[in-house]
C-alpha positions as CSV (number, residue, x, y, z in Angstrom):
1,M,-41.8,6.4,7.9
2,P,-39.4,5.9,10.8
3,P,-35.7,6.3,9.9
4,K,-33.8,3.1,9.2
5,P,-31.8,1.9,12.2
6,K,-28.0,2.2,11.8
7,P,-26.3,-1.1,11.5
8,E,-24.4,-2.3,14.5
9,R,-20.7,-2.9,14.2
10,A,-19.9,-6.6,13.9
11,S,-18.4,-8.0,17.0
12,Y,-16.4,-10.6,15.0
13,I,-13.3,-8.5,14.7
14,G,-13.0,-7.6,18.3
15,S,-13.6,-11.1,19.6
16,Q,-11.4,-12.8,17.0
17,I,-8.3,-10.6,17.7
18,E,-8.9,-10.8,21.5
19,Q,-9.1,-14.6,21.3
20,F,-5.9,-14.8,19.3
21,E,-4.1,-12.4,21.7
22,Q,-5.2,-14.4,24.7
23,Q,-4.0,-17.6,23.2
24,Q,-0.7,-16.1,22.1
25,Q,-0.1,-14.5,25.6
26,A,-0.8,-17.9,27.3
27,L,1.6,-19.6,24.9
28,T,4.3,-17.0,25.5
29,E,4.0,-17.3,29.2
30,N,4.4,-21.1,28.9
31,L,7.5,-20.8,26.8
32,N,9.5,-20.0,29.9
33,F,8.8,-23.5,31.2
34,Q,9.3,-25.3,27.9
35,K,12.4,-27.3,27.1
36,I,14.7,-25.9,24.4
37,E,15.6,-28.7,22.0
38,L,18.4,-28.9,19.4
39,I,16.6,-29.9,16.2
40,E,18.3,-30.9,13.0
41,R,17.8,-28.1,10.5
42,S,16.6,-30.6,7.8
43,R,13.6,-31.4,10.0
44,I,12.3,-27.8,10.1
45,Q,9.7,-27.0,7.5
46,D,7.7,-24.1,6.3
47,L,4.4,-23.2,8.0
48,T,1.3,-24.6,6.4
49,Y,-2.2,-23.3,6.4
50,N,-5.1,-25.5,5.3
51,G,-2.6,-27.8,3.7
52,H,-0.8,-25.1,1.7
53,T,2.7,-23.7,2.4
54,M,2.6,-20.3,4.0
55,H,5.8,-18.5,2.9
56,N,7.3,-15.9,5.2
57,R,6.5,-12.5,3.7
58,I,9.5,-10.8,5.4
59,S,12.7,-10.3,3.4
60,Y,15.9,-8.5,4.5
61,S,18.6,-6.7,2.6
62,K,21.7,-8.7,2.0
63,L,23.7,-6.4,4.1
64,V,21.4,-6.8,7.2
65,F,21.4,-10.6,6.7
66,L,25.2,-10.8,6.5
67,E,25.4,-8.5,9.6
68,L,23.2,-11.1,11.5
69,V,25.4,-13.9,10.3
70,E,28.5,-12.2,11.6
71,S,26.9,-11.4,14.9
72,I,25.9,-15.0,15.4
73,K,29.4,-16.2,14.5
74,E,31.0,-13.7,16.9
75,I,28.7,-14.9,19.8
76,S,29.4,-18.6,19.0
77,K,33.2,-18.2,18.9
78,N,33.6,-18.9,22.6
79,G,30.6,-21.2,22.9
80,G,28.2,-18.4,23.5
81,G,24.4,-18.4,22.8
82,I,22.1,-21.3,23.4
83,C,24.1,-24.6,23.4
84,G,26.9,-22.7,21.7
85,T,25.0,-22.0,18.5
86,G,25.3,-18.2,18.8
87,L,21.5,-17.7,19.0
88,L,20.3,-15.8,22.0
89,N,16.6,-16.8,21.5
90,P,15.3,-20.1,20.4
91,I,13.3,-20.5,17.2
92,M,9.6,-21.3,17.7
93,L,8.1,-24.3,15.9
94,R,4.8,-26.0,16.1
95,R,4.1,-29.7,15.9
96,N,1.7,-30.4,13.0
97,G,1.3,-34.1,12.8
98,S,4.7,-35.5,11.9
99,R,5.9,-32.0,10.7
100,L,7.9,-29.4,12.7
101,E,6.9,-26.0,11.2
102,I,8.5,-22.7,11.8
103,I,6.4,-19.8,13.3
104,H,9.1,-17.3,14.4
105,G,12.8,-17.0,13.6
106,R,13.0,-17.6,9.9
107,N,15.9,-15.2,9.4
108,R,17.9,-16.7,12.3
109,L,17.3,-20.1,10.8
110,D,18.5,-18.9,7.4
111,A,21.6,-17.5,9.1
112,L,22.4,-20.8,10.7
113,I,21.9,-22.6,7.4
114,Y,24.3,-20.1,5.8
115,M,26.8,-21.0,8.4
116,N,26.3,-24.7,7.8
117,S,25.1,-25.3,11.3
118,E,23.5,-28.7,11.6
119,N,21.4,-28.2,14.8
120,V,19.0,-25.4,15.7
121,P,17.9,-24.4,19.2
122,C,14.1,-24.6,19.1
123,V,11.0,-24.5,21.3
124,V,8.4,-26.9,20.0
125,C,4.7,-26.0,20.7
126,D,1.8,-28.3,20.5
127,N,-1.9,-27.7,19.8
128,I,-1.4,-24.5,17.7
129,S,-4.1,-24.1,15.1
130,D,-3.5,-22.9,11.5
131,E,-5.3,-19.6,12.3
132,L,-3.3,-18.9,15.5
133,A,0.0,-19.8,13.8
134,R,-0.7,-17.4,11.0
135,Y,-1.8,-14.7,13.4
136,M,1.3,-15.1,15.5
137,R,3.6,-14.8,12.5
138,T,1.8,-11.9,10.9
139,S,1.4,-9.9,14.1
140,E,5.1,-10.3,14.8
141,N,6.0,-9.1,11.3
142,I,3.9,-5.9,11.4
143,N,5.5,-4.9,14.7
144,R,9.1,-5.1,13.3
145,D,11.0,-1.8,13.4
146,N,13.1,-2.5,10.3
147,L,10.3,-3.8,8.0
148,N,10.6,-2.5,4.5
149,P,7.5,-0.9,2.9
150,F,6.7,-3.8,0.5
151,D,6.8,-6.5,3.2
152,E,4.9,-4.2,5.6
153,T,2.1,-3.7,3.1
154,L,1.8,-7.5,2.5
155,S,1.9,-8.2,6.2
156,I,-0.9,-5.7,7.0
157,L,-3.0,-7.2,4.2
158,E,-2.6,-10.6,5.7
159,Y,-3.3,-9.4,9.2
160,I,-6.6,-7.9,7.9
161,Q,-7.4,-11.1,6.0
162,I,-7.0,-13.2,9.2
163,S,-8.7,-10.8,11.5
164,C,-11.7,-10.0,9.3
165,G,-12.3,-13.4,7.6
166,F,-11.5,-12.5,4.0
167,T,-11.0,-15.5,1.8
168,N,-7.7,-14.3,0.3
169,L,-5.5,-11.2,-0.1
170,D,-7.0,-10.2,-3.5
171,A,-10.4,-9.9,-1.7
172,V,-8.8,-7.6,0.9
173,K,-7.3,-5.4,-1.8
174,S,-10.5,-5.2,-3.8
175,F,-12.5,-4.2,-0.7
176,I,-10.1,-1.6,0.4
177,N,-10.0,0.0,-3.1
178,K,-13.8,0.0,-3.1
179,I,-13.9,1.9,0.2
180,K,-11.4,4.4,-1.3
181,N,-13.6,4.9,-4.3
182,F,-16.6,5.4,-1.9
183,S,-14.8,8.0,0.1
184,T,-13.7,9.9,-3.0
185,G,-17.3,9.8,-4.5
186,K,-16.5,7.4,-7.4
187,I,-19.2,5.1,-6.0
188,S,-22.2,6.3,-4.1
189,T,-23.4,3.4,-2.0
190,L,-22.3,0.5,0.2
191,S,-24.3,-2.4,1.3
192,N,-25.0,-3.0,5.0
193,E,-22.5,-5.9,4.9
194,E,-19.9,-3.6,3.4
195,I,-20.5,-0.9,6.0
196,L,-20.0,-3.5,8.8
197,L,-16.9,-4.8,7.1
198,N,-15.5,-1.3,6.6
199,G,-15.8,-0.8,10.4
200,N,-14.0,-4.1,11.0
201,V,-11.1,-3.2,8.7
202,S,-10.8,0.3,10.1
203,A,-10.6,-1.2,13.6
204,V,-7.8,-3.4,12.6
205,L,-5.8,-0.5,11.0
206,K,-6.5,1.6,14.0
207,K,-5.1,-1.1,16.2
208,I,-1.9,-1.3,14.0
209,G,-1.7,2.5,14.3
210,K,0.0,3.4,11.0
211,Y,-2.7,4.0,8.4
212,D,-6.4,4.7,8.0
213,I,-8.2,2.8,5.3
214,T,-7.8,5.5,2.6
215,T,-4.0,6.1,3.2
216,F,-3.5,2.3,3.2
217,A,-5.4,2.0,-0.1
218,N,-2.8,4.5,-1.6
219,R,0.0,2.3,-0.2
220,L,-1.3,-0.7,-2.2
221,S,0.3,0.7,-5.3
222,I,3.7,-0.6,-4.0
223,L,2.5,-4.1,-4.9
224,N,2.4,-3.1,-8.6
225,L,6.0,-1.9,-8.8
226,N,8.5,-3.5,-11.2
227,E,10.2,-6.4,-9.5
228,K,13.6,-4.7,-9.9
229,L,12.3,-1.8,-7.9
230,V,10.8,-4.0,-5.2
231,Q,14.1,-5.8,-4.7
232,A,15.9,-2.4,-4.6
233,I,13.5,-1.3,-1.8
234,K,14.1,-4.6,0.1
235,D,17.9,-4.1,-0.3
236,E,17.5,-0.5,1.0
237,R,19.0,0.9,-2.2
238,I,16.1,3.3,-2.9
239,D,13.0,4.3,-1.0
240,Y,9.4,3.9,-1.8
241,T,8.8,7.5,-3.0
242,R,11.6,7.3,-5.6
243,A,10.6,3.8,-6.6
244,K,7.1,5.2,-7.4
245,I,8.6,8.0,-9.6
246,I,10.7,5.5,-11.5
247,N,7.9,3.1,-12.0
248,S,5.6,5.8,-13.3
249,K,8.1,6.9,-15.9
250,L,10.0,3.9,-17.1
251,K,9.0,0.4,-18.2
252,D,12.2,-0.8,-19.8
253,E,14.1,-3.0,-17.2
254,E,17.6,-2.1,-18.4
255,K,16.8,1.6,-17.9
256,I,15.2,0.9,-14.5
257,I,18.4,-1.0,-13.4
258,K,20.6,2.0,-14.6
259,I,18.5,4.6,-12.8
260,I,18.5,2.5,-9.6
261,D,22.3,2.5,-9.6
262,Y,22.4,6.2,-10.4
263,V,20.0,7.2,-7.6
264,E,21.8,5.0,-5.1
265,K,25.2,6.6,-5.9
266,N,23.9,10.2,-6.3
267,K,21.2,10.5,-3.6
268,L,18.8,12.5,-5.9
269,S,15.8,14.3,-4.5
270,S,12.4,13.4,-5.9
271,K,12.4,16.6,-8.0
272,K,15.9,16.0,-9.4
273,L,15.1,12.4,-10.1
274,S,12.1,13.3,-12.2
275,E,14.2,15.9,-14.1
276,Y,17.0,13.4,-14.7
277,I,14.7,10.7,-16.0
278,E,13.1,13.2,-18.4
279,E,16.4,14.5,-19.7
280,E,18.2,11.1,-20.0
281,F,15.4,8.7,-21.0
282,L,12.3,10.5,-22.1
283,M,13.4,13.0,-24.7
284,T,10.6,13.8,-27.2
285,N,10.9,12.6,-30.8
286,K,11.5,16.3,-31.8
287,N,14.3,16.7,-29.4
288,K,15.8,13.4,-30.6
289,K,15.6,14.5,-34.2
290,D,17.0,17.9,-33.5
291,E,19.9,16.4,-31.6
292,E,20.6,13.9,-34.4
293,V,20.7,16.7,-37.0
294,F,22.9,18.8,-34.8
295,S,25.3,15.8,-34.4
296,F,25.3,15.2,-38.2
297,I,26.2,18.8,-39.0
298,N,29.0,18.8,-36.4
299,D,30.3,15.6,-38.0
300,I,30.4,17.3,-41.4
301,K,32.2,20.3,-39.9
302,D,34.8,18.0,-38.2
303,V,35.5,16.1,-41.5
304,R,35.9,19.4,-43.3
305,K,38.5,20.6,-40.9
306,K,40.4,17.4,-41.2
307,I,40.5,17.3,-45.1
308,S,43.4,19.7,-45.3
309,S,45.5,17.5,-43.0
310,I,45.3,14.5,-45.4
311,K,48.8,14.3,-46.9
312,D,47.9,12.0,-49.8
313,K,46.6,14.4,-52.4
314,E,44.5,11.7,-54.2
315,K,42.8,10.7,-50.9
316,Q,42.3,14.4,-50.1
317,A,40.7,15.0,-53.5
318,F,38.5,11.9,-53.1
319,V,37.2,12.9,-49.6
320,N,36.7,16.5,-50.8
321,E,34.6,15.4,-53.8
322,K,32.4,13.0,-51.6
323,M,31.9,15.7,-49.0
324,L,30.6,18.1,-51.7
325,E,28.2,15.4,-52.8
326,I,27.0,14.9,-49.2
327,E,26.5,18.6,-48.7
328,K,24.6,19.0,-51.9
329,L,22.4,16.0,-51.0
330,Y,21.8,17.4,-47.6
331,S,20.7,20.8,-49.1
332,L,18.3,19.0,-51.4
333,I,16.8,17.1,-48.5
334,K,16.3,20.3,-46.5
335,E,14.5,21.9,-49.4
336,Q,12.1,19.0,-49.7
337,I,11.2,18.9,-46.0
338,N,11.0,22.7,-45.4
């Protein structure tokens, strides 16, 4: 029997990305000839995709955002920036029916809103499809230098979804985890369709240049972190490695908040962090009981020392009598449990 022919790699991924890149390049070249308009900020709306709002997946630390605000204020003091707004580059919008939807520049827009600016310098583009708008936003996001690990992971997932035709992000995550299980031997076979899709996803990740499919599968665990840890990562208070350690050991949010504060102030190494959590939050029941007994004995000793200093003889006699009763009771309890 002749060997089965190897499946050919699907050409969808290459042609799809190439098509988007050509459209984006043509659009960018035309921007130099487009008029910059001052748009009332109330008219600018979130990007939609198939009728649903597409929220920007990029978040910044409060410090970085406030630094941007101060920079824009400084530039605008003497009428600098586009039309005196302090912005050096216009915000990109697309016309979608009667809506003006933001593609690029969400953070700059938020900064102007924070400053109570009424008008925003924008370039309004026509004839941009939902798919191209998503691609433009997502491709810009994944190429940012200061992208935090959580937003980077979501942006790459979305880029894969758009490029490879997945129905949603959950489908992307499920497939990537399946490929990881295949590579580690947990499952033994893939269908021809899955083999083709694996080639497509691998091609996208190679183009991004940061992960292969297995290492990116490991990165997906960041999406399961406690929300307090996610926010701490976004605010650059802790890094992903330490957030993973905390998430694996603690579930109580109050403890998580305390340890985030402690790590931020003390700059613990990963090893020291694990040791600190074990010592401060994860004592075994035996250790807790031993410590409680030790504390109880010390309390008795302290009271004994203070009895002689009681000046009122009646009070001194009363305390002494009760301490003897406690000590006898403690001795009886020890006999029963030993």
